[in-house]
C-alpha atoms as one frame of an Amber mdcrd trajectory, in Angstrom:
protein
  -5.959 -74.123 -41.163  -5.035 -77.514 -39.747  -7.157 -77.964 -36.620  -6.398
 -81.685 -36.173  -5.652 -81.792 -32.490  -2.813 -79.465 -31.464  -0.701 -81.093
 -28.795  -0.540 -78.058 -26.526  -2.276 -74.710 -25.912   0.783 -72.961 -27.348
   0.515 -74.925 -30.604  -3.198 -74.193 -30.829  -2.552 -70.489 -30.244   0.080
 -70.449 -32.997  -2.267 -72.208 -35.437  -5.075 -69.785 -34.623  -2.789 -66.778
 -35.040  -1.526 -68.048 -38.411  -5.098 -68.615 -39.538  -6.247 -65.135 -38.496
  -3.257 -63.485 -40.134  -3.992 -65.230 -43.439  -7.676 -64.374 -43.307  -7.166
 -60.701 -42.527  -4.315 -60.420 -45.013  -6.632 -61.664 -47.746  -8.858 -58.675
 -47.050  -5.903 -56.302 -47.273  -6.004 -55.382 -43.610  -2.998 -53.152 -42.969
  -2.750 -54.199 -39.351  -1.718 -57.813 -39.939   1.369 -59.731 -41.025   3.687
 -57.962 -43.422   2.507 -54.505 -42.455   4.421 -52.320 -40.049   2.356 -50.178
 -37.736   2.555 -46.440 -38.078   4.999 -44.748 -35.778   2.378 -42.133 -34.969
  -0.236 -44.620 -33.846  -0.837 -44.011 -30.151  -1.728 -47.656 -29.590   1.718
 -48.829 -30.653   3.757 -46.423 -28.594   5.653 -48.206 -25.846   4.042 -47.697
 -22.476   6.076 -45.908 -19.885   6.104 -47.000 -16.259   3.828 -44.784 -14.232
   4.684 -43.941 -10.656   1.462 -42.210  -9.671   0.568 -44.313  -6.620   0.285
 -42.261  -3.459  -0.544 -43.216   0.107  -0.292 -40.796   3.003  -2.663 -42.194
   5.615  -1.748 -43.014   9.207  -3.393 -45.841  11.185  -5.515 -43.372  13.171
  -6.769 -41.841   9.912  -7.874 -45.227   8.616  -9.587 -46.203  11.871 -11.383
 -42.847  12.024 -12.782 -43.563   8.561 -13.881 -47.063   9.572 -15.542 -45.704
  12.730 -17.915 -43.727  10.517 -19.298 -46.877   8.929 -18.632 -49.878  11.189
 -19.926 -50.040  14.756 -17.968 -51.945  17.438 -15.000 -54.154  16.352 -12.514
 -51.582  17.740  -9.638 -54.031  18.056 -10.231 -55.361  14.551 -10.243 -51.822
  13.161  -6.951 -51.005  14.898  -5.210 -54.145  13.638  -6.530 -53.662  10.108
  -5.498 -50.004  10.077  -1.915 -50.853  11.026  -1.688 -53.751   8.548  -3.122
 -51.651   5.734  -0.736 -48.759   6.354   2.262 -51.094   6.548   1.286 -52.759
   3.281   0.587 -49.634   1.246   3.589 -47.775   2.629   5.672 -50.685   1.316
   3.876 -50.434  -2.039   4.576 -46.699  -2.192   8.267 -47.254  -1.468   8.408
 -49.897  -4.196   6.951 -47.389  -6.655   9.572 -44.880  -5.531  12.352 -47.384
  -6.217  13.010 -48.051  -2.522  11.508 -51.513  -2.271  12.194 -53.430   0.933
  14.153 -56.538  -0.006  12.760 -58.836   2.676   9.297 -57.378   3.241   6.601
 -59.928   4.200   3.169 -59.065   2.874   0.579 -58.680   5.626  -2.326 -60.633
   4.216  -5.283 -60.659   6.588  -7.639 -63.282   8.017 -10.929 -62.090   9.546
 -12.838 -64.430  11.851 -16.368 -63.960  13.110 -20.046 -64.763  12.525 -22.084
 -63.424   9.642 -23.272 -59.829   9.668 -20.659 -58.352  12.023 -19.080 -56.062
   9.419 -16.213 -58.092   7.941 -17.002 -57.288   4.313 -17.942 -53.710   5.152
 -14.576 -53.148   6.850 -12.583 -54.176   3.797 -14.842 -52.457   1.272 -14.633
 -49.210   3.262 -10.834 -49.439   3.311 -10.669 -49.974  -0.454 -12.949 -46.978
  -1.045 -10.845 -44.799   1.269  -7.557 -45.378  -0.535  -9.102 -45.708  -3.994
  -7.823 -49.128  -5.031  -9.694 -51.805  -7.023 -11.620 -54.229  -4.823 -12.882
 -57.724  -5.637 -14.987 -59.960  -3.382 -15.588 -63.660  -3.951 -16.845 -66.745
  -2.163 -14.203 -69.435  -1.632 -16.745 -72.217  -2.166 -17.248 -71.146  -5.789
 -13.697 -72.043  -6.789 -11.926 -75.247  -7.681  -8.248 -75.977  -8.133  -8.386
 -76.121 -11.932 -11.551 -74.242 -12.735 -13.223 -77.295 -14.318 -15.789 -77.624
 -11.522 -15.938 -74.098 -10.152 -14.339 -70.807 -11.064 -10.644 -70.390 -11.723
  -8.948 -68.844  -8.678  -6.776 -66.740 -10.987  -9.954 -65.100 -12.304  -9.953
 -63.067  -9.083  -6.805 -61.301 -10.224  -8.255 -60.707 -13.686 -11.390 -59.306
 -12.041  -9.196 -56.666 -10.403  -8.142 -55.517 -13.871 -11.794 -55.196 -14.863
 -12.503 -53.215 -11.691  -9.567 -50.963 -12.619 -11.082 -50.340 -16.077  -8.359
 -52.367 -17.766  -5.495 -50.614 -15.962  -3.183 -53.548 -15.171  -0.741 -51.443
 -13.166  -3.475 -50.101 -10.889  -4.901 -53.597 -10.465  -1.540 -54.793  -9.171
  -2.040 -53.009  -5.848  -5.729 -53.775  -5.372  -7.464 -55.815  -2.676  -8.876
 -59.320  -3.136 -11.370 -60.361  -0.464 -12.351 -64.039  -0.217 -15.231 -64.935
   2.093 -16.064 -68.364   3.551 -12.421 -69.374   3.476 -13.149 -71.833   6.285
 -15.190 -73.908   3.824 -12.027 -74.970   1.950 -10.343 -76.338   5.062  -9.457
 -79.934   4.229  -9.515 -81.542   7.677 -11.307 -84.859   8.058 -12.859 -83.380
  11.202 -14.682 -80.833   9.066 -15.689 -82.969   6.085 -15.738 -86.572   7.255
 -12.703 -87.232   5.069  -9.797 -85.439   3.439 -11.112 -82.708   1.119  -8.703
 -82.871  -1.800 -10.493 -80.085  -3.685 -10.138 -77.677  -0.763  -6.472 -78.553
  -0.459  -5.970 -77.812  -4.148  -7.677 -74.420  -3.892  -5.426 -73.559  -0.951
  -2.359 -74.466  -2.996  -3.473 -72.280  -5.896  -4.302 -69.373  -3.597  -0.934
 -69.769  -1.900   0.838 -69.015  -5.176  -1.237 -65.879  -5.676  -0.669 -64.642
  -2.129   3.102 -64.926  -2.518   4.130 -63.554  -5.901   3.294 -64.903  -9.303
   2.443 -63.736 -12.799  -1.175 -64.288 -13.815  -2.091 -64.205 -17.529  -4.297
 -61.207 -18.236  -6.567 -63.454 -20.298  -7.785 -66.801 -19.017  -6.818 -69.907
 -21.029 -10.511 -70.815 -21.333 -11.448 -67.296 -22.509 -11.445 -67.946 -26.268
 -12.661 -64.454 -27.147  -9.888 -62.927 -25.063  -7.254 -65.164 -26.616  -8.382
 -64.285 -30.142  -8.352 -60.594 -29.239  -4.805 -60.956 -27.914  -3.706 -62.635
 -31.166  -5.333 -59.900 -33.224  -3.622 -57.213 -31.138  -0.298 -58.948 -31.652
  -0.869 -59.397 -35.382  -1.666 -55.706 -35.736   1.636 -54.873 -34.087  -0.251
 -53.223 -31.263   0.860 -52.943 -27.690   1.913 -56.153 -26.052   2.377 -54.847
 -22.515   0.025 -55.914 -19.753  -0.131 -59.559 -20.809   0.422 -60.642 -17.202
  -0.521 -59.338 -13.777   1.975 -59.502 -10.919   0.428 -60.338  -7.536   3.309
 -59.155  -5.353   1.548 -56.019  -4.131  -2.037 -57.299  -4.158  -3.393 -57.447
  -0.605  -5.352 -60.616   0.152  -8.011 -60.663   2.861  -9.880 -63.860   3.741
 -12.733 -64.360   6.183 -15.049 -66.956   7.615 -17.172 -67.953  10.576 -14.833
 -70.872  11.422 -17.474 -73.085  12.992 -16.002 -75.599  15.479 -12.572 -73.928
  15.519 -13.414 -72.775  19.029 -13.580 -76.407  20.153 -10.081 -77.086  18.823
  -8.719 -74.002  20.587 -10.569 -74.761  23.811  -9.284 -78.344  23.851  -5.693
 -77.175  23.375  -5.984 -74.550  26.098  -7.335 -77.065  28.578  -4.788 -79.745
  27.696  -1.932 -77.273  28.110  -2.937 -76.409  31.684  -3.872 -79.814  33.108
  -1.167 -80.966  35.513   0.838 -77.799  34.973  -0.991 -75.358  37.191  -2.729
 -77.864  39.409  -5.932 -77.948  37.407  -7.769 -76.583  34.418  -7.810 -72.877
  33.680 -11.052 -70.956  33.781 -13.065 -71.158  30.587 -12.398 -68.366  28.124
 -15.522 -66.350  27.341 -17.316 -67.922  24.370 -17.000 -65.235  21.714 -13.411
 -64.424  22.780 -11.907 -67.870  22.417 -10.935 -67.380  18.757  -8.565 -64.638
  19.904  -6.430 -67.435  21.354  -6.243 -69.403  18.079  -2.712 -70.261  16.956
  -1.247 -71.649  13.761  -1.401 -75.315  14.954  -5.141 -74.874  15.577  -5.691
 -73.746  11.993  -3.605 -76.637  10.680  -5.681 -79.085  12.697  -8.792 -77.347
  11.356  -7.682 -78.240   7.838  -5.428 -75.520   6.461  -2.076 -76.280   4.896
   0.838 -74.911   6.985   2.176 -72.927   4.017  -1.264 -71.421   3.368  -1.997
 -70.307   6.922   1.565 -69.022   7.165   0.809 -66.484   4.414  -1.959 -64.963
   6.560   0.024 -63.405   9.419  -2.589 -60.806  10.421  -5.493 -62.550  12.166
  -8.412 -60.523  13.429 -11.520 -61.565  15.355 -14.821 -59.735  14.847 -17.314
 -60.267  17.660 -21.107 -60.759  17.540 -23.276 -57.658  17.708 -25.678 -56.936
  20.569 -29.046 -55.184  20.454 -27.302 -51.992  21.572 -24.807 -52.346  18.715
 -27.570 -52.784  16.143 -29.410 -49.758  17.524 -26.203 -47.748  17.298 -25.762
 -48.813  13.661 -29.227 -47.471  12.865 -28.559 -44.189  14.662 -24.966 -43.284
  13.828 -23.475 -45.338  10.983 -23.080 -43.388   7.759 -24.138 -46.544   5.959
 -27.296 -46.970   8.050 -30.323 -48.275   6.172 -32.375 -45.597   7.942 -31.015
 -43.143   5.375 -32.074 -45.462   2.578 -35.665 -45.657   3.843 -35.854 -41.920
   4.480 -34.799 -41.315   0.886 -37.242 -43.913  -0.455 -40.196 -42.110   1.118
 -38.789 -38.646   0.386 -38.852 -39.506  -3.325 -42.677 -39.378  -3.040 -42.722
 -36.248  -0.902 -43.261 -38.214   2.326 -41.278 -37.568   5.506 -40.491 -40.621
   7.673 -39.571 -39.569  11.226 -37.581 -42.347  12.917 -38.023 -42.208  16.696
 -35.765 -43.823  19.306 -38.444 -46.307  20.356 -38.918 -47.421  16.762 -35.189
 -47.859  16.165 -34.838 -49.839  19.391 -37.677 -52.176  18.404 -36.160 -52.737
  14.949 -32.865 -53.681  16.624 -34.631 -56.069  19.020 -36.372 -57.859  16.166
 -33.170 -57.925  14.097 -31.203 -59.702  16.835 -33.746 -62.536  16.652 -32.791
 -63.115  13.011 -29.303 -64.195  14.172 -27.668 -62.708  11.074 -26.018 -59.694
  12.674 -26.487 -56.350  10.948 -28.087 -58.095   7.961 -31.100 -58.698  10.174
 -31.801 -54.954  10.161 -32.620 -55.024   6.466 -34.756 -58.147   6.901 -36.833
 -56.495   9.623 -37.146 -53.148   7.836 -38.284 -54.828   4.635 -41.127 -56.527
   6.530 -42.065 -53.374   8.424 -42.102 -50.977   5.473 -43.203 -53.121   2.510
 -46.928 -52.194   2.730 -46.196 -48.585   3.637 -43.926 -48.180   0.604 -46.691
 -49.558  -1.604 -49.676 -47.625  -0.221 -48.417 -44.280   1.057 -47.015 -42.888
  -2.235 -50.549 -42.957  -3.680 -52.156 -41.500  -0.550 -52.471 -38.046   0.959
 -50.109 -38.951   3.822 -47.109 -36.628   3.772 -45.497 -37.448   7.109 -45.530
 -40.288   9.641 -43.600 -41.378  12.760 -41.639 -44.629  12.868 -42.306 -45.567
  16.491 -42.608 -48.807  18.416 -46.273 -49.174  17.511 -45.585 -49.006  13.788
 -42.752 -51.556  14.007 -44.902 -53.963  16.042 -47.995 -53.677  13.840 -47.221
 -51.878  10.574 -50.487 -52.827   8.845 -52.759 -51.438  11.544 -50.651 -48.282
  11.778 -50.845 -47.851   8.010 -54.643 -48.166   8.042 -54.817 -45.509  10.744
 -52.534 -43.208   8.760 -54.676 -43.579   5.650 -57.922 -43.010   7.546 -56.586
 -39.865   9.211 -54.858 -38.440   6.151 -55.659 -34.733   5.631 -58.189 -33.986
   2.920 -57.379 -31.728  -0.018 -59.258 -28.439  -0.017 -61.347 -27.390  -3.001
 -58.607 -25.305  -4.590 -56.089 -28.158  -4.316 -58.620 -30.551  -5.867 -59.151
 -28.206  -8.813 -55.403 -27.928  -9.351 -54.990 -31.698  -9.161 -57.767 -32.375
 -11.676 -56.240 -29.804 -14.002 -52.864 -31.565 -13.686 -54.504 -34.887 -14.511
 -56.269 -33.402 -17.544 -53.009 -31.903 -18.821 -51.194 -35.195 -18.292 -53.949
 -37.045 -20.167 -53.784 -34.582 -23.053 -49.996 -34.807 -23.321 -50.132 -38.600
 -23.381 -53.096 -39.176 -25.696 -53.549 -35.963 -27.689 -57.124 -35.463 -26.466
 -58.502 -32.699 -24.240 -60.793 -33.519 -21.307 -62.771 -31.084 -19.143 -64.594
 -31.884 -15.895 -67.979 -30.413 -14.987 -68.512 -29.125 -11.441 -70.639 -32.169
 -10.581 -67.888 -34.471 -11.871 -65.289 -32.656  -9.769 -67.361 -33.049  -6.591
 -68.047 -36.738  -7.224 -64.398 -37.521  -8.010 -63.337 -35.746  -4.810 -65.827
 -37.793  -2.756 -64.753 -41.083  -4.324 -61.057 -40.314  -3.921 -61.475 -39.519
  -0.218 -63.395 -42.752   0.322 -60.585 -44.718  -1.319 -57.795 -43.056   0.743
 -56.031 -42.237  -2.542 -54.996 -38.823  -3.722 -57.324 -37.347  -6.341 -54.632
 -37.664  -9.019 -53.921 -41.340  -8.309 -57.621 -42.110  -8.063 -58.222 -40.557
 -11.490 -55.306 -42.498 -13.009 -56.933 -45.748 -11.929 -60.556 -44.687 -12.449
 -59.982 -43.504 -16.024 -57.310 -46.034 -17.043 -59.329 -47.151 -20.130 -60.817
 -43.768 -21.001 -58.455 -43.021 -23.888 -59.493 -46.148 -25.821 -63.127 -45.072
 -26.052 -62.401 -41.388 -26.642 -60.104 -42.261 -29.558 -62.906 -44.320 -31.134
 -65.249 -41.369 -30.774 -62.620 -39.031 -32.203 -62.133 -41.359 -35.168 -65.877
 -41.388 -35.866 -66.620 -37.706 -35.341 -63.317 -35.830 -35.476 -63.939 -34.543
 -31.956 -60.785 -33.900 -29.855 -62.252 -32.115 -26.810 -64.549 -33.912 -24.374
 -66.543 -32.727 -21.380 -66.842 -35.350 -18.654 -69.925 -35.040 -16.427 -70.985
 -36.754 -13.209 -71.911 -39.960 -15.053 -68.253 -40.402 -16.055 -67.188 -39.903
 -12.452 -69.737 -42.457 -11.190 -69.256 -45.149 -13.836 -66.772 -44.303 -16.601
 -67.220 -47.606 -18.467 -70.993 -47.232 -18.859 -70.832 -43.542 -19.749 -68.064
 -44.162 -22.268 -69.929 -47.056 -23.931 -72.978 -44.857 -24.426 -70.854 -42.119
 -26.003 -69.111 -44.603 -28.333 -72.447 -46.042 -29.544 -73.755 -42.529 -30.138
 -70.645 -41.678 -32.193 -71.207 -44.672 -34.481 -74.857 -43.678 -34.970 -73.740
 -40.148 -35.772 -71.234 -41.505 -38.290 -73.919 -43.573 -40.081 -76.275 -40.658
 -40.328
């Protein structure tokens, strides 16, 4: 194989394919050059066009679904619902052979601060209609892929999300966050950002209609696989992905865009209405943003023109965060209930506790994400200690949220004690577990049972968890004794309960003396 600098990727691909064909032919592989594939081979049958895409939702149906997961943002949910239905109705008609000749794709731009539900909105929509969904950060991409990721990889990621089904990937959703970071205005970056401009240009091609190679040029393994498939005479369909029916959604916080909009609004009214108009409410000003504002912000006119649906998501209040905890189907309250329930513990979330979590979360200034931050701090010690305790139920009230450590100590101190019958059952369970794990039988004397119960109560641990820790090295010594004497059943008295290391050492020494004699 002559590998001396092919002048183009096509020449390199041809050289590689020739090389692979020769190599596999030398091994008598029937799938390579000179061998015709079997007509009964399913892989070589021509693929037929499938028309199995269906979409029967109405805008109210979509919004009703979003209402279950996303709190507030009513206007955004309405606009998204209409845009989504328009887009996928057009896709359905195209699959039915009734494609609209001059249809303009309704790609979406979401504006708003972090943690207000932008990603959740789009992910919930994708799950509702069952299409592949890909999310990426705009700052991770470069125009060519040499510095960051290749923008076209987003389209290939859709194929992976669709389990290799290219046709299904061609009506998926691509969501790109932090799109404002690739604005190329000198106002934003202190100079013209050529890289951001290049990424916009590349994205523009994808948002219109283009064919994207199913395998990236820099994906050597994929290219070799493609050559091998071709040499075998296998299927050659699906080599490219058409982006015509892929819905693109971009989002960002758009810091400082409000100043551009505000300046335009004020300039347009000075001298026209006898003075300046009243200031637009702070978090509502982005609703007045127009295409010239985005161009001044740093977006190319052609790029912003391909994002006709523009939606503003507003900051969340304490009441909104409390409502998320109480009513959202995606509330993290469910997650924490399930975490404790896995250990047989019931966490009862009270209104006062939920309100206090929301109040602390708003101070994080990260929207709904602050709820997870607060809950992680509140419950971290409880999730560590309670599963090994006798606590089976506790209230999540304002006191716990304000001082989780003190509340936990009170819970442990007041935990109900096991009665004698429960203790006996627990010790029997521990003995059976020990036997199953180590192949040795242990029996507790009455004095040992009483002492273990006393020690476990003093430690605030359940008897079972106390024994697991107390006798963690027991099997090492008992196996030495068993090796010396052949003994497999051991009675553990009070001395083992009081100090297992000392009692075990004495037994081990005695077993060696017995072996010598």
